[in-house]
OpenMM code with the backbone's topology and positions (N, CA, C; nanometers):
from openmm import Vec3, app, unit

residues = "MET ALA SER ARG LYS ILE VAL VAL ARG LYS SER SER LYS SER ALA ALA ARG GLY ARG ALA ALA THR ARG ILE ALA ARG THR ILE SER ALA LYS ARG GLY ALA ALA LYS ASP ARG GLU ARG ARG THR LYS THR GLU GLY ALA ILE ARG GLY GLY ASN GLY LYS TYR GLN PHE ALA LEU ALA GLN VAL LYS ASP VAL PRO ALA GLY THR GLY TYR SER THR SER HIS GLY GLY VAL VAL GLU GLY LYS ARG MET LEU VAL GLY TYR ILE HIS LYS GLU ARG GLY THR GLY SER ARG MET HIS THR HIS LYS ASN GLU GLN PHE ASN LEU VAL VAL ARG GLY THR LEU VAL GLY SER VAL ASN GLY ARG LYS ILE LYS ALA PRO ALA GLY THR LEU ILE TYR ILE PRO ALA ASN ALA PRO HIS THR LEU VAL ALA ASP PRO LYS ASP LYS ASN VAL ILE PHE ILE ALA ILE LYS ASP LEU SER GLN GLY ILE ILE GLY LYS ALA VAL ASP GLY LYS MET THR GLY PRO LEU TYR GLN LYS GLY PHE GLY PRO ARG ASP".split()
positions = [
    Vec3(7.1200, -1.6605, 6.2262),
    Vec3(7.0431, -1.5442, 6.1970),
    Vec3(6.9048, -1.5834, 6.1494),
    Vec3(6.8081, -1.5151, 6.2009),
    Vec3(6.6704, -1.5434, 6.1618),
    Vec3(6.6402, -1.4749, 6.0307),
    Vec3(6.5671, -1.5456, 5.9469),
    Vec3(6.5313, -1.4815, 5.8195),
    Vec3(6.4060, -1.3992, 5.8380),
    Vec3(6.4074, -1.2882, 5.7710),
    Vec3(6.2897, -1.2016, 5.7788),
    Vec3(6.2229, -1.1958, 5.6424),
    Vec3(6.0957, -1.2011, 5.6471),
    Vec3(6.0192, -1.1903, 5.5234),
    Vec3(5.9914, -1.0428, 5.4993),
    Vec3(6.0268, -0.9997, 5.3807),
    Vec3(6.0038, -0.8591, 5.3469),
    Vec3(5.8761, -0.8514, 5.2645),
    Vec3(5.7855, -0.7721, 5.3057),
    Vec3(5.6591, -0.7532, 5.2359),
    Vec3(5.6627, -0.6166, 5.1694),
    Vec3(5.6396, -0.6181, 5.0379),
    Vec3(5.6366, -0.4921, 4.9641),
    Vec3(5.4907, -0.4616, 4.9343),
    Vec3(5.4485, -0.3507, 4.9788),
    Vec3(5.3103, -0.3118, 4.9540),
    Vec3(5.3080, -0.2038, 4.8476),
    Vec3(5.2093, -0.2195, 4.7563),
    Vec3(5.1945, -0.1170, 4.6534),
    Vec3(5.1291, 0.0043, 4.7154),
    Vec3(5.1746, 0.1173, 4.6725),
    Vec3(5.1095, 0.2384, 4.7194),
    Vec3(4.9746, 0.2492, 4.6495),
    Vec3(4.8873, 0.3275, 4.7035),
    Vec3(4.7554, 0.3421, 4.6417),
    Vec3(4.7688, 0.4038, 4.5026),
    Vec3(4.8722, 0.4861, 4.4811),
    Vec3(4.8934, 0.5445, 4.3489),
    Vec3(4.9313, 0.4386, 4.2466),
    Vec3(5.0182, 0.3458, 4.2820),
    Vec3(5.0589, 0.2435, 4.1850),
    Vec3(4.9465, 0.1453, 4.1600),
    Vec3(4.8622, 0.1185, 4.2594),
    Vec3(4.7459, 0.0312, 4.2394),
    Vec3(4.6478, 0.0974, 4.1425),
    Vec3(4.6271, 0.2263, 4.1599),
    Vec3(4.5372, 0.3003, 4.0702),
    Vec3(4.5921, 0.2994, 3.9277),
    Vec3(4.7250, 0.3151, 3.9160),
    Vec3(4.7872, 0.3100, 3.7820),
    Vec3(4.7671, 0.1735, 3.7173),
    Vec3(4.7769, 0.0679, 3.7967),
    Vec3(4.7555, -0.0683, 3.7457),
    Vec3(4.6131, -0.0875, 3.6966),
    Vec3(4.5151, -0.0367, 3.7745),
    Vec3(4.3745, -0.0476, 3.7314),
    Vec3(4.3510, 0.0337, 3.6044),
    Vec3(4.4093, 0.1506, 3.5955),
    Vec3(4.3941, 0.2355, 3.4765),
    Vec3(4.4548, 0.1665, 3.3545),
    Vec3(4.5699, 0.1045, 3.3723),
    Vec3(4.6348, 0.0335, 3.2618),
    Vec3(4.5474, -0.0820, 3.2140),
    Vec3(4.4837, -0.1507, 3.3077),
    Vec3(4.3936, -0.2615, 3.2720),
    Vec3(4.2751, -0.2092, 3.1925),
    Vec3(4.2150, -0.0976, 3.2367),
    Vec3(4.1018, -0.0383, 3.1641),
    Vec3(4.1433, 0.0034, 3.0234),
    Vec3(4.2586, 0.0630, 3.0101),
    Vec3(4.3084, 0.1060, 2.8790),
    Vec3(4.3287, -0.0143, 2.7882),
    Vec3(4.3877, -0.1199, 2.8421),
    Vec3(4.4105, -0.2412, 2.7625),
    Vec3(4.2772, -0.3000, 2.7158),
    Vec3(4.1756, -0.3018, 2.8033),
    Vec3(4.0430, -0.3534, 2.7640),
    Vec3(3.9802, -0.2660, 2.6561),
    Vec3(3.9928, -0.1346, 2.6686),
    Vec3(3.9381, -0.0416, 2.5699),
    Vec3(4.0037, -0.0624, 2.4345),
    Vec3(4.1352, -0.0752, 2.4340),
    Vec3(4.2078, -0.0986, 2.3091),
    Vec3(4.1634, -0.2296, 2.2463),
    Vec3(4.1497, -0.3327, 2.3286),
    Vec3(4.1062, -0.4630, 2.2785),
    Vec3(3.9655, -0.4541, 2.2200),
    Vec3(3.8750, -0.3823, 2.2874),
    Vec3(3.7374, -0.3666, 2.2372),
    Vec3(3.7372, -0.2900, 2.1059),
    Vec3(3.8193, -0.1853, 2.0939),
    Vec3(3.8261, -0.1083, 1.9694),
    Vec3(3.8804, -0.1932, 1.8553),
    Vec3(3.9804, -0.2754, 1.8847),
    Vec3(4.0333, -0.3650, 1.7806),
    Vec3(3.9271, -0.4641, 1.7358),
    Vec3(3.8504, -0.5171, 1.8310),
    Vec3(3.7413, -0.6102, 1.7979),
    Vec3(3.6355, -0.5436, 1.7124),
    Vec3(3.5995, -0.4191, 1.7461),
    Vec3(3.5000, -0.3453, 1.6681),
    Vec3(3.5531, -0.3175, 1.5277),
    Vec3(3.6813, -0.2852, 1.5158),
    Vec3(3.7414, -0.2604, 1.3842),
    Vec3(3.7391, -0.3875, 1.2997),
    Vec3(3.7667, -0.5021, 1.3616),
    Vec3(3.7621, -0.6296, 1.2879),
    Vec3(3.6202, -0.6601, 1.2432),
    Vec3(3.5206, -0.6306, 1.3288),
    Vec3(3.3804, -0.6512, 1.2901),
    Vec3(3.3455, -0.5648, 1.1699),
    Vec3(3.3897, -0.4371, 1.1702),
    Vec3(3.3635, -0.3480, 1.0564),
    Vec3(3.4291, -0.4014, 0.9304),
    Vec3(3.5494, -0.4576, 0.9436),
    Vec3(3.6201, -0.5140, 0.8279),
    Vec3(3.5442, -0.6321, 0.7689),
    Vec3(3.4765, -0.7102, 0.8528),
    Vec3(3.4033, -0.8283, 0.8051),
    Vec3(3.2696, -0.7909, 0.7418),
    Vec3(3.2091, -0.6788, 0.7857),
    Vec3(3.0795, -0.6367, 0.7327),
    Vec3(3.0964, -0.5824, 0.5918),
    Vec3(2.9873, -0.5872, 0.5162),
    Vec3(2.9881, -0.5315, 0.3812),
    Vec3(2.8914, -0.4139, 0.3761),
    Vec3(2.9137, -0.3236, 0.2808),
    Vec3(2.8233, -0.2101, 0.2628),
    Vec3(2.6995, -0.2512, 0.1852),
    Vec3(2.7105, -0.3608, 0.1101),
    Vec3(2.5974, -0.4137, 0.0343),
    Vec3(2.5431, -0.5345, 0.1095),
    Vec3(2.4172, -0.5271, 0.1517),
    Vec3(2.3587, -0.6381, 0.2261),
    Vec3(2.3611, -0.7653, 0.1422),
    Vec3(2.4174, -0.8719, 0.1990),
    Vec3(2.4247, -1.0008, 0.1311),
    Vec3(2.5503, -1.0222, 0.0483),
    Vec3(2.6330, -0.9185, 0.0344),
    Vec3(2.7576, -0.9325, -0.0421),
    Vec3(2.8567, -1.0197, 0.0338),
    Vec3(2.9547, -1.0713, -0.0389),
    Vec3(3.0626, -1.1518, 0.0197),
    Vec3(3.1829, -1.0612, 0.0389),
    Vec3(3.2579, -1.0840, 0.1460),
    Vec3(3.3784, -1.0066, 0.1751),
    Vec3(3.4996, -1.0810, 0.1228),
    Vec3(3.5812, -1.0153, 0.0421),
    Vec3(3.7061, -1.0730, -0.0063),
    Vec3(3.8160, -1.0572, 0.0974),
    Vec3(3.9220, -1.1328, 0.0823),
    Vec3(4.0349, -1.1268, 0.1747),
    Vec3(4.0247, -1.2322, 0.2824),
    Vec3(4.1142, -1.2246, 0.3803),
    Vec3(4.1188, -1.3222, 0.4896),
    Vec3(4.1162, -1.4656, 0.4371),
    Vec3(4.1967, -1.4920, 0.3348),
    Vec3(4.2061, -1.6259, 0.2787),
    Vec3(4.1129, -1.6507, 0.1612),
    Vec3(4.0172, -1.5603, 0.1367),
    Vec3(3.9258, -1.5727, 0.0222),
    Vec3(3.9748, -1.4798, -0.0888),
    Vec3(4.0291, -1.5390, -0.1945),
    Vec3(4.0872, -1.4590, -0.3022),
    Vec3(4.0332, -1.4940, -0.4403),
    Vec3(3.9454, -1.5914, -0.4493),
    Vec3(3.8925, -1.6328, -0.5790),
    Vec3(3.7435, -1.6585, -0.5641),
    Vec3(3.6650, -1.6103, -0.6622),
    Vec3(3.5198, -1.6198, -0.6539),
    Vec3(3.4616, -1.6578, -0.7888),
    Vec3(3.3746, -1.7552, -0.7913),
    Vec3(3.2986, -1.7901, -0.9116),
    Vec3(3.1782, -1.6960, -0.9119),
    Vec3(3.1915, -1.5799, -0.9771),
    Vec3(3.0913, -1.4742, -0.9668),
    Vec3(2.9505, -1.5195, -1.0032),
    Vec3(2.9384, -1.6051, -1.1030),
    Vec3(2.8055, -1.6512, -1.1443),
    Vec3(2.7386, -1.7349, -1.0359),
    Vec3(2.8161, -1.7822, -0.9368),
    Vec3(2.7597, -1.8652, -0.8307),
    Vec3(2.7551, -1.7953, -0.6946),
    Vec3(2.7992, -1.6689, -0.6910),
    Vec3(2.7923, -1.5926, -0.5661),
    Vec3(2.6452, -1.5610, -0.5391),
    Vec3(2.6065, -1.5628, -0.4128),
    Vec3(2.4671, -1.5381, -0.3715),
    Vec3(2.4099, -1.4154, -0.4429),
    Vec3(2.2922, -1.4314, -0.5009),
    Vec3(2.2235, -1.3256, -0.5739),
    Vec3(2.1625, -1.2260, -0.4747),
    Vec3(2.1942, -1.0971, -0.4917),
    Vec3(2.1386, -0.9923, -0.4057),
    Vec3(2.0812, -0.8811, -0.4927),
    Vec3(1.9840, -0.8051, -0.4408),
    Vec3(1.9324, -0.6905, -0.5161),
    Vec3(2.0432, -0.5865, -0.5333),
    Vec3(2.0518, -0.5289, -0.6524),
    Vec3(2.1572, -0.4302, -0.6784),
    Vec3(2.0988, -0.2948, -0.7174),
    Vec3(1.9746, -0.2715, -0.6836),
    Vec3(1.9104, -0.1440, -0.7135),
    Vec3(1.7725, -0.1370, -0.6492),
    Vec3(1.7631, -0.1841, -0.5270),
    Vec3(1.6355, -0.1882, -0.4557),
    Vec3(1.5674, -0.0517, -0.4615),
    Vec3(1.4421, -0.0518, -0.5066),
    Vec3(1.3636, 0.0711, -0.5094),
    Vec3(1.3646, 0.1439, -0.6415),
    Vec3(1.4567, 0.1096, -0.7333),
    Vec3(1.4606, 0.1810, -0.8612),
    Vec3(1.5068, 0.0952, -0.9781),
    Vec3(1.5461, -0.0310, -0.9565),
    Vec3(1.6031, -0.1115, -1.0644),
    Vec3(1.5703, -0.2600, -1.0491),
    Vec3(1.5736, -0.3303, -1.1617),
    Vec3(1.5584, -0.4762, -1.1606),
    Vec3(1.6928, -0.5465, -1.1453),
    Vec3(1.8013, -0.4720, -1.1366),
    Vec3(1.9355, -0.5297, -1.1285),
    Vec3(1.9511, -0.6201, -1.0073),
    Vec3(2.0188, -0.7329, -1.0285),
    Vec3(2.0466, -0.8262, -0.9191),
    Vec3(2.1655, -0.9125, -0.9601),
    Vec3(2.2344, -0.9670, -0.8612),
    Vec3(2.3462, -1.0558, -0.8908),
    Vec3(2.4395, -1.0708, -0.7726),
    Vec3(2.5488, -1.1406, -0.7949),
    Vec3(2.6482, -1.1628, -0.6907),
    Vec3(2.7377, -1.0416, -0.6747),
    Vec3(2.7695, -1.0075, -0.5498),
    Vec3(2.8550, -0.8919, -0.5207),
    Vec3(2.9651, -0.9346, -0.4244),
    Vec3(3.0892, -0.8973, -0.4587),
    Vec3(3.2049, -0.9228, -0.3728),
    Vec3(3.2668, -0.7876, -0.3394),
    Vec3(3.2913, -0.7640, -0.2097),
    Vec3(3.3526, -0.6393, -0.1656),
    Vec3(3.4903, -0.6644, -0.1064),
    Vec3(3.5848, -0.5793, -0.1442),
    Vec3(3.7153, -0.5772, -0.0805),
    Vec3(3.7161, -0.4669, 0.0234),
    Vec3(3.8326, -0.4120, 0.0505),
    Vec3(3.8402, -0.3006, 0.1456),
    Vec3(3.8025, -0.1686, 0.0804),
    Vec3(3.8329, -0.1522, -0.0506),
    Vec3(3.8093, -0.0239, -0.1160),
    Vec3(3.7268, -0.0314, -0.2441),
    Vec3(3.6943, -0.1535, -0.2904),
    Vec3(3.6212, -0.1695, -0.4161),
    Vec3(3.5189, -0.2816, -0.4039),
    Vec3(3.4210, -0.2770, -0.4934),
    Vec3(3.3275, -0.3883, -0.5049),
    Vec3(3.3147, -0.4264, -0.6515),
    Vec3(3.2800, -0.5526, -0.6738),
    Vec3(3.2543, -0.6050, -0.8077),
    Vec3(3.1231, -0.6807, -0.8015),
    Vec3(3.0368, -0.6542, -0.8990),
    Vec3(2.9094, -0.7253, -0.9077),
    Vec3(2.8956, -0.7938, -1.0425),
    Vec3(2.8364, -0.9107, -1.0419),
    Vec3(2.8026, -0.9865, -1.1629),
    Vec3(2.6523, -0.9690, -1.1774),
    Vec3(2.6109, -0.8664, -1.2515),
    Vec3(2.4751, -0.8141, -1.2442),
    Vec3(2.3914, -0.8543, -1.3661),
    Vec3(2.2653, -0.8853, -1.3376),
    Vec3(2.1687, -0.9281, -1.4397),
    Vec3(2.0554, -0.8258, -1.4500),
    Vec3(2.0092, -0.8028, -1.5732),
    Vec3(1.8857, -0.7267, -1.5988),
    Vec3(1.8112, -0.8020, -1.7070),
    Vec3(1.6848, -0.8318, -1.6812),
    Vec3(1.6044, -0.8999, -1.7816),
    Vec3(1.5710, -0.8019, -1.8938),
    Vec3(1.5583, -0.8543, -2.0108),
    Vec3(1.5242, -0.7781, -2.1304),
    Vec3(1.4049, -0.6854, -2.1037),
    Vec3(1.4167, -0.5587, -2.1465),
    Vec3(1.3075, -0.4624, -2.1319),
    Vec3(1.2905, -0.4049, -1.9931),
    Vec3(1.3856, -0.4336, -1.9032),
    Vec3(1.3769, -0.3821, -1.7660),
    Vec3(1.5084, -0.3148, -1.7280),
    Vec3(1.5021, -0.2369, -1.6203),
    Vec3(1.6256, -0.1739, -1.5748),
    Vec3(1.6032, -0.0725, -1.4656),
    Vec3(1.6850, 0.0324, -1.4685),
    Vec3(1.6854, 0.1306, -1.3603),
    Vec3(1.6226, 0.2623, -1.4040),
    Vec3(1.5423, 0.3179, -1.3123),
    Vec3(1.4981, 0.4550, -1.3311),
    Vec3(1.6189, 0.5451, -1.3054),
    Vec3(1.6075, 0.6717, -1.3396),
    Vec3(1.7174, 0.7670, -1.3199),
    Vec3(1.7572, 0.7662, -1.1723),
    Vec3(1.8872, 0.7464, -1.1475),
    Vec3(1.9385, 0.7406, -1.0108),
    Vec3(2.0830, 0.7886, -1.0068),
    Vec3(2.1338, 0.8057, -0.8867),
    Vec3(2.2736, 0.8443, -0.8651),
    Vec3(2.3289, 0.7622, -0.7491),
    Vec3(2.4615, 0.7640, -0.7365),
    Vec3(2.5282, 0.7091, -0.6189),
    Vec3(2.6606, 0.7809, -0.6012),
    Vec3(2.7096, 0.7788, -0.4777),
    Vec3(2.8336, 0.8497, -0.4436),
    Vec3(2.9548, 0.7879, -0.5122),
    Vec3(2.9449, 0.6594, -0.5468),
    Vec3(3.0640, 0.5933, -0.5996),
    Vec3(3.0744, 0.6045, -0.7515),
    Vec3(3.1978, 0.6152, -0.7947),
    Vec3(3.2335, 0.6073, -0.9358),
    Vec3(3.2111, 0.4622, -0.9790),
    Vec3(3.1744, 0.4407, -1.1058),
    Vec3(3.1388, 0.3055, -1.1488),
    Vec3(3.1821, 0.2796, -1.2920),
    Vec3(3.2216, 0.1552, -1.3176),
    Vec3(3.2411, 0.1032, -1.4526),
    Vec3(3.1476, -0.0152, -1.4692),
    Vec3(3.0793, -0.0249, -1.5838),
    Vec3(2.9989, -0.1419, -1.6178),
    Vec3(3.0557, -0.2016, -1.7457),
    Vec3(3.0965, -0.3271, -1.7409),
    Vec3(3.1437, -0.3988, -1.8585),
    Vec3(3.0330, -0.4935, -1.9018),
    Vec3(2.9732, -0.4663, -2.0183),
    Vec3(2.8625, -0.5483, -2.0671),
    Vec3(2.9186, -0.6801, -2.1196),
    Vec3(2.8709, -0.7905, -2.0618),
    Vec3(2.9175, -0.9242, -2.0980),
    Vec3(2.8226, -0.9898, -2.1985),
    Vec3(2.6911, -0.9669, -2.1807),
    Vec3(2.5914, -1.0257, -2.2703),
    Vec3(2.4767, -0.9263, -2.2873),
    Vec3(2.4201, -0.9199, -2.4068),
    Vec3(2.3085, -0.8303, -2.4337),
    Vec3(2.3551, -0.6892, -2.4608),
    Vec3(2.2615, -0.5939, -2.4539),
    Vec3(2.2904, -0.4533, -2.4798),
    Vec3(2.2207, -0.3679, -2.3751),
    Vec3(2.2932, -0.2742, -2.3168),
    Vec3(2.2345, -0.1759, -2.2251),
    Vec3(2.2088, -0.0475, -2.3021),
    Vec3(2.0907, 0.0124, -2.2816),
    Vec3(2.0575, 0.1412, -2.3429),
    Vec3(2.0100, 0.2357, -2.2332),
    Vec3(2.0343, 0.3643, -2.2520),
    Vec3(1.9912, 0.4627, -2.1535),
    Vec3(2.0707, 0.5898, -2.1665),
    Vec3(2.1037, 0.6509, -2.0520),
    Vec3(2.1816, 0.7746, -2.0540),
    Vec3(2.2662, 0.7867, -1.9275),
    Vec3(2.3774, 0.8594, -1.9425),
    Vec3(2.4654, 0.8936, -1.8313),
    Vec3(2.4922, 1.0430, -1.8424),
    Vec3(2.4585, 1.1179, -1.7380),
    Vec3(2.4787, 1.2635, -1.7376),
    Vec3(2.4135, 1.3297, -1.8592),
    Vec3(2.2983, 1.2783, -1.9017),
    Vec3(2.2263, 1.3367, -2.0141),
    Vec3(2.2724, 1.2912, -2.1517),
    Vec3(2.3764, 1.2081, -2.1588),
    Vec3(2.4253, 1.1585, -2.2885),
    Vec3(2.3720, 1.0182, -2.3126),
    Vec3(2.3170, 0.9972, -2.4327),
    Vec3(2.2595, 0.8662, -2.4670),
    Vec3(2.3680, 0.7596, -2.4727),
    Vec3(2.3302, 0.6397, -2.4309),
    Vec3(2.4204, 0.5243, -2.4278),
    Vec3(2.3536, 0.4083, -2.5007),
    Vec3(2.4280, 0.3408, -2.5844),
    Vec3(2.3878, 0.2105, -2.6395),
    Vec3(2.5137, 0.1256, -2.6327),
    Vec3(2.5134, 0.0277, -2.5433),
    Vec3(2.6348, -0.0466, -2.5113),
    Vec3(2.6126, -0.1965, -2.5307),
    Vec3(2.6535, -0.2505, -2.6475),
    Vec3(2.6442, -0.3959, -2.6678),
    Vec3(2.7555, -0.4687, -2.5918),
    Vec3(2.7478, -0.6018, -2.5899),
    Vec3(2.8492, -0.6842, -2.5225),
    Vec3(2.9886, -0.6402, -2.5649),
    Vec3(3.0782, -0.6327, -2.4669),
    Vec3(3.2163, -0.5906, -2.4920),
    Vec3(3.2390, -0.4428, -2.4677),
    Vec3(3.1328, -0.3673, -2.4388),
    Vec3(3.1440, -0.2230, -2.4159),
    Vec3(3.1617, -0.1935, -2.2672),
    Vec3(3.2479, -0.0969, -2.2378),
    Vec3(3.2685, -0.0499, -2.1011),
    Vec3(3.1997, 0.0852, -2.0872),
    Vec3(3.1142, 0.0982, -1.9873),
    Vec3(3.0446, 0.2236, -1.9585),
    Vec3(3.1074, 0.2835, -1.8331),
    Vec3(3.1428, 0.4124, -1.8396),
    Vec3(3.1956, 0.4838, -1.7237),
    Vec3(3.0860, 0.5749, -1.6691),
    Vec3(3.0624, 0.5659, -1.5386),
    Vec3(2.9629, 0.6493, -1.4716),
    Vec3(3.0334, 0.7249, -1.3587),
    Vec3(3.0500, 0.8576, -1.3734),
    Vec3(3.1146, 0.9344, -1.2667),
    Vec3(3.0324, 0.9324, -1.1374),
    Vec3(3.0968, 0.9559, -1.0263),
    Vec3(3.0265, 0.9667, -0.8978),
    Vec3(2.9204, 1.0757, -0.9098),
    Vec3(2.8032, 1.0496, -0.8533),
    Vec3(2.6907, 1.1437, -0.8477),
    Vec3(2.6280, 1.1778, -0.9828),
    Vec3(2.6651, 1.1083, -1.0904),
    Vec3(2.6082, 1.1346, -1.2231),
    Vec3(2.4711, 1.0684, -1.2351),
    Vec3(2.3678, 1.1441, -1.2725),
    Vec3(2.2373, 1.0834, -1.2951),
    Vec3(2.2457, 0.9879, -1.4152),
    Vec3(2.1918, 0.8687, -1.3997),
    Vec3(2.1959, 0.7728, -1.5098),
    Vec3(2.0816, 0.6734, -1.5009),
    Vec3(2.0478, 0.6175, -1.6159),
    Vec3(1.9463, 0.5140, -1.6275),
    Vec3(1.9930, 0.4158, -1.7331),
    Vec3(1.9827, 0.2876, -1.7052),
    Vec3(2.0239, 0.1838, -1.8004),
    Vec3(1.9209, 0.0716, -1.8006),
    Vec3(1.8823, 0.0301, -1.9205),
    Vec3(1.7810, -0.0731, -1.9396),
    Vec3(1.8370, -0.1792, -2.0332),
    Vec3(1.8021, -0.3040, -2.0091),
    Vec3(1.8384, -0.4125, -2.1007),
    Vec3(1.7529, -0.3956, -2.2265),
    Vec3(1.8182, -0.3745, -2.3393),
    Vec3(1.7495, -0.3498, -2.4666),
    Vec3(1.6440, -0.4573, -2.4910),
    Vec3(1.5171, -0.4169, -2.5098),
    Vec3(1.4113, -0.5155, -2.5310),
    Vec3(1.4263, -0.5936, -2.6616),
    Vec3(1.5104, -0.5451, -2.7536),
    Vec3(1.5307, -0.6133, -2.8824),
    Vec3(1.6478, -0.7115, -2.8763),
    Vec3(1.7120, -0.7244, -2.7609),
    Vec3(1.8295, -0.8111, -2.7471),
    Vec3(1.8048, -0.9124, -2.6354),
    Vec3(1.9117, -0.9770, -2.5901),
    Vec3(1.9039, -1.0785, -2.4838),
    Vec3(1.8971, -1.0125, -2.3468),
    Vec3(1.8655, -1.0938, -2.2450),
    Vec3(1.8829, -1.0473, -2.1080),
    Vec3(2.0285, -1.0053, -2.0924),
    Vec3(2.0524, -0.9025, -2.0104),
    Vec3(2.1873, -0.8463, -1.9969),
    Vec3(2.2582, -0.9035, -1.8746),
    Vec3(2.3877, -0.9280, -1.8915),
    Vec3(2.4783, -0.9523, -1.7794),
    Vec3(2.5903, -0.8503, -1.7944),
    Vec3(2.6216, -0.7817, -1.6860),
    Vec3(2.7356, -0.6896, -1.6877),
    Vec3(2.8128, -0.7008, -1.5580),
    Vec3(2.9394, -0.6646, -1.5653),
    Vec3(3.0264, -0.6598, -1.4476),
    Vec3(3.0274, -0.5146, -1.4004),
    Vec3(2.9818, -0.4909, -1.2789),
    Vec3(2.9848, -0.3571, -1.2189),
    Vec3(3.1059, -0.3493, -1.1272),
    Vec3(3.1831, -0.2433, -1.1421),
    Vec3(3.3009, -0.2209, -1.0582),
    Vec3(3.2863, -0.0813, -0.9984),
    Vec3(3.2866, -0.0736, -0.8649),
    Vec3(3.2664, 0.0537, -0.7960),
    Vec3(3.3639, 0.0692, -0.6810),
    Vec3(3.3927, 0.1959, -0.6467),
    Vec3(3.4653, 0.2196, -0.5222),
    Vec3(3.3665, 0.1994, -0.4076),
    Vec3(3.4153, 0.1886, -0.2862),
    Vec3(3.3278, 0.1594, -0.1721),
    Vec3(3.2899, 0.2832, -0.0902),
    Vec3(3.2747, 0.3988, -0.1571),
    Vec3(3.2241, 0.5141, -0.0835),
    Vec3(3.0807, 0.4889, -0.0392),
    Vec3(3.0146, 0.3915, -0.1007),
    Vec3(2.8880, 0.3355, -0.0535),
    Vec3(2.8762, 0.1978, -0.1149),
    Vec3(2.7699, 0.1253, -0.0840),
    Vec3(2.7496, -0.0076, -0.1416),
    Vec3(2.7060, 0.0023, -0.2867),
    Vec3(2.6459, -0.1043, -0.3385),
    Vec3(2.6093, -0.1077, -0.4802),
    Vec3(2.4807, -0.0303, -0.5087),
    Vec3(2.3959, -0.0093, -0.4088),
    Vec3(2.2659, 0.0532, -0.4295),
    Vec3(2.2737, 0.2047, -0.4122),
    Vec3(2.2154, 0.2775, -0.5098),
    Vec3(2.2107, 0.4239, -0.5052),
    Vec3(2.0737, 0.4736, -0.4625),
    Vec3(2.0365, 0.5926, -0.5136),
    Vec3(1.9069, 0.6534, -0.4819),
    Vec3(1.8447, 0.7071, -0.6088),
    Vec3(1.7125, 0.6884, -0.6205),
    Vec3(1.6391, 0.7425, -0.7345),
    Vec3(1.6455, 0.8949, -0.7310),
    Vec3(1.6634, 0.9563, -0.8485),
    Vec3(1.6743, 1.1019, -0.8586),
    Vec3(1.5465, 1.1695, -0.8095),
    Vec3(1.4302, 1.1099, -0.8362),
    Vec3(1.3037, 1.1710, -0.7939),
    Vec3(1.2769, 1.1518, -0.6442),
    Vec3(1.3673, 1.0815, -0.5741),
    Vec3(1.3537, 1.0609, -0.4305),
    Vec3(1.2536, 0.9528, -0.3923),
    Vec3(1.1897, 0.8930, -0.4917),
    Vec3(1.0892, 0.7900, -0.4652),
    Vec3(1.1472, 0.6537, -0.4989),
    Vec3(1.1601, 0.5701, -0.4001),
    Vec3(1.2132, 0.4356, -0.4209),
    Vec3(1.0941, 0.3416, -0.4429),
    Vec3(1.0207, 0.3669, -0.5529),
    Vec3(0.8926, 0.3004, -0.5780),
    Vec3(0.8982, 0.1897, -0.6815),
    Vec3(1.0155, 0.1558, -0.7276),
    Vec3(1.0231, 0.0442, -0.8204),
    Vec3(1.1054, 0.0731, -0.9441),
    Vec3(1.1344, -0.0326, -1.0201),
    Vec3(1.2213, -0.0238, -1.1371),
    Vec3(1.1515, 0.0335, -1.2601),
    Vec3(1.2282, 0.0431, -1.3674),
    Vec3(1.1778, 0.0875, -1.4964),
    Vec3(1.1464, -0.0353, -1.5814),
    Vec3(1.0265, -0.0372, -1.6379),
    Vec3(0.9858, -0.1448, -1.7288),
    Vec3(0.9487, -0.0839, -1.8630),
    Vec3(1.0057, -0.1344, -1.9697),
    Vec3(0.9636, -0.0945, -2.1036),
    Vec3(0.8239, -0.1510, -2.1268),
    Vec3(0.7480, -0.0869, -2.2162),
    Vec3(0.6117, -0.1324, -2.2466),
    Vec3(0.6151, -0.2789, -2.2908),
    Vec3(0.5303, -0.3590, -2.2288),
    Vec3(0.5220, -0.5019, -2.2595),
    Vec3(0.6137, -0.5898, -2.1759),
    Vec3(0.6940, -0.5294, -2.0866),
    Vec3(0.7892, -0.6076, -2.0061),
    Vec3(0.7645, -0.5943, -1.8561),
    Vec3(0.6591, -0.5226, -1.8179),
    Vec3(0.6300, -0.5039, -1.6754),
    Vec3(0.5584, -0.6231, -1.6154),
    Vec3(0.5507, -0.6278, -1.4853),
    Vec3(0.4850, -0.7406, -1.4181),
    Vec3(0.3347, -0.7468, -1.4474),
    Vec3(0.2752, -0.6360, -1.4866),
    Vec3(0.1312, -0.6355, -1.5149),
    Vec3(0.1007, -0.6312, -1.6634),
    Vec3(0.2029, -0.6385, -1.7482),
    Vec3(0.1811, -0.6314, -1.8955),
    Vec3(0.1428, -0.7648, -1.9520),
] * unit.nanometer
topology = app.Topology()
chain = topology.addChain("A")
for resn in residues:
    res = topology.addResidue(resn, chain)
    for name in ("N", "CA", "C"):
        topology.addAtom(name, app.Element.getBySymbol(name[0]), res)
């Protein structure tokens, strides 16, 4: 008996289904890649991303980034997770932030020096060891007390935005300087 070769041909419908499945698989792969890129990016320019094997940070040695561009002298290292950020923030004596707000809720733990100012219209004087709570969208201003040391504080915020907020007056024209502590004094 002679052997016959059987050839199975795909119908045009099954070929079209195969091409559609390939396109869907590529789209899913591209979306996963874009999601991974978003996970690696930070909301604060220059911040470090926690996770993916990075679980410990020497905050005092994390790259220094501006933490109040346009309204504050604050700067320091910032680490972001998926839902929170932590900053090791510095303010030189007699300098700080003009009145500003941000979408994120915030805690500031003063490590060195004293912060003075207001939160939601209430006066604040916070020496080292004090925790300041700032509700989301609350107008606030904090300055490193000119009679004390340069300030270091730990800022802890949710990630509804990065570390930088917006000046209440809408003008991102620079930080607050106490008399005798400005760049031109």
